[in-house]
Every structure is written in C-alpha cells, then in structure tokens.
N, C-alpha and C positions, 0 to 999 in steps of 0.2 A: 482121605475123607472118612468121616465117622458117620455111622448110621444114627438115626434118631434116638435109639435107646442106649447108645454108648456114652460113657463119660469121657469127655475130651481131656487129655492130660494137661496139667498146668503149663508145662513147657510149650505145648502147642497153642494154648490160649495167649501166651505172651507174644506169639507171632501174629496175632490178630491186628488188623488195621481198620479203624472206623473212619467213615467219611460222613461229614455232616456240614450243615450250612453256616456254622460259626456262632450259634447261639451262645450267649454268655451263661455261666453257671451261677444262678441266683439262688442262694440258700433260702431266702424269704419267699420265693415264688418258683419252686422247682419246675424245670422244663427240660428241653432236649439237651442243652448245655450242661445242666446239672447231672442229668442221667449219664451222658458221655463221660464226664469227670468221675462219677462214682464207679462206673464200669471199668474205666481205665485204672483207677486206684486198686480195685479188687482183682483185676486180671493181669495188670501190668502190660496192657495192650497199648498200641499207638493210636493217636487221633489226628486226622487230617481235616482241615477246614477247606471247603470248596466254596469260594465266594468271588464276586466280581471285583475287578481291579481297583475300583475306587473305594471299596468298603474299607473302613479303618482297620489298620493292622490289629489283629487280636492280641490282647494282653493276657489271655488266659494261660495259666501255667501248665495246664494239661494238654495244650496243643503242641504236637510235634512237627507237623508239616502244614504248609499252606499252598493250595492250588488256586491260581487266579485265572479268571476268564473275562472276556469283554462283556459289558452290560448288555442286556437284551430288553427290547420293548415290543409290545404288540402293536397292531396297526393303529390303535387309538392313542398310542403314546404312553400307555401304562407299563411301568417297569415289571418285568417278569423275574420272579425269584427262583422258580423251579416248577416241576410238574410237566404237564403236556399241553399242547395247543389244541385247537378245535378239531384237528385231524388225527389227534392221538400221538403226535410226534413229540419227543422230549424237548424241553426248552431250558435255558439258563443252566443252573447247577445240575439238574437232572440229565441234561444232554451229555454231561461229562461223567458223572459217577454211575449212570445206568446205561452208558453206551453199549452197543453190541460187544465191542472189544472188552470193556470192563466186565460185563455180565459173564463173559466166557471165562474170566479169571476168578470171579467171586465164588466162594464156597457156600455162602449163605447170605440172604438178605434178611435183615431184621427190621421190622416196622413196629414202632411203639406208638399206639394211638394215632392221633393226627387229624388234621383238617383237610381242606380240599387239595393242597399240594401233595400231602401224604397219600390221599386216596388215589390221585391220578398216577403217582409214582408206583404205588402198589399194583394198580390195575395194569399199567404199562409193563412192569417187570414180570408179573405172573402170566399175563396173556401172551407175552413174547416167547415163553417157553425155554429161554436160554439158561435160566437159573436152575441150579441143581437142588437147592433147598431154600426154604424160607421159614421165618418165624414171625408170627404176628402176636403182639402183646397188647392186650386191651389196657387202656389208660384213660382216665378222665381228662377231657380237654379243658383248657383255661377259658377259651372263648366259645361259649355255648352258641349254637346256631339254631334258628327256628327250623323245625322239621327234622332235626337230627337227634339221635340219642345223646345222652350225657358223655358218651365216649367218642362222639364226633363222626364226620363223614367217612373217614377211613374204616372205622369199625362197622358202620352201617353197610358200606360197599362190600367189605370182606364177608360179613354174614350172608348177605343176599346173593352175591355173585360167586363167591369162592366156596363157601360151605353149603350154599343152597338153602339156608335157613330163612324163613320169613321174618321180617322185622316185626317187633312187638308194637 
C-alpha cells in the first residue's frame, strides 16, 4: 500500500480493478462509463461491470469482466440499482461491490461526484470504517436536483458530514 503522498508506480496501477454499474461511455455526454474508459486507457487497469442478470450484455470495449446478480426491488416494487435501504444496509450492486468482504480487500474507494446512490454508497463505506483509503473527486452532475449544489448530493454529503464544512 502507498501513502497519500507517494506516486504509485505504473506497473502497480496496471493491477487496478475498477467496479462500476455498467454505464456506457458517451463521448457527447461524458459520465461514469466515459470516465472508467478514460482511466482504463490511461492506466491500463481492468474494468468490471456489476449489474443485475437481465441487464443487456455490455458492448463496451473497455469492460474486462461482468458480475451479475439477481434484480432487487423495494417494498413498493421500485427497482433498486444500488445504494442503501432505509436502515442503511447496502442493496443491489452496492451489496456486492461494497460488502464487508470486498471492503477488506479494497485498497481505495474512489467516488467521483454523484447523485443519491453515490451519496449513500460513500456514506455507507466511510462510516463502516473498513476502508483503508478513499478519494472523493468533485464533478458536476448531469441531473441537477433542487436543494443540491451543482456537484450533487454526494458532494454535499461529503462536505457536511466528512469534512465538517458548512454548505454554502
């Protein structure tokens, strides 16, 4: 493991494995899929899609592995994509890539911007205490939400709850 101020050697970065929900890489509307593709190209890392079983097979050239799980729904029948439930337990994709077992093997959690799912995943992972390191990267969200900053709910939560900074 490397400290925060150390440069990680390129050969170590090539051992990096990213987990994400399978977003496509849209050049005209950059999002998570675009970011994973760009980082993969730059670092030579591997990318794993974590998605429910009926999700269409990804056609993205940058995806190396696919992990499938059974679809999950809340009590009202709404499909769950990830994040946490009302009791703070992980659901859907989050249940797999941020499980206790996975957190014990992760060197670092990277959160780039994000909406309500990212906010709940970030909160769940950081408050659990199992992660050794994390990085939060502020990024403008595509879907602006009333009452949130232009960087979204994950950013607002991080500032207020992790850094202790008041929201502007």
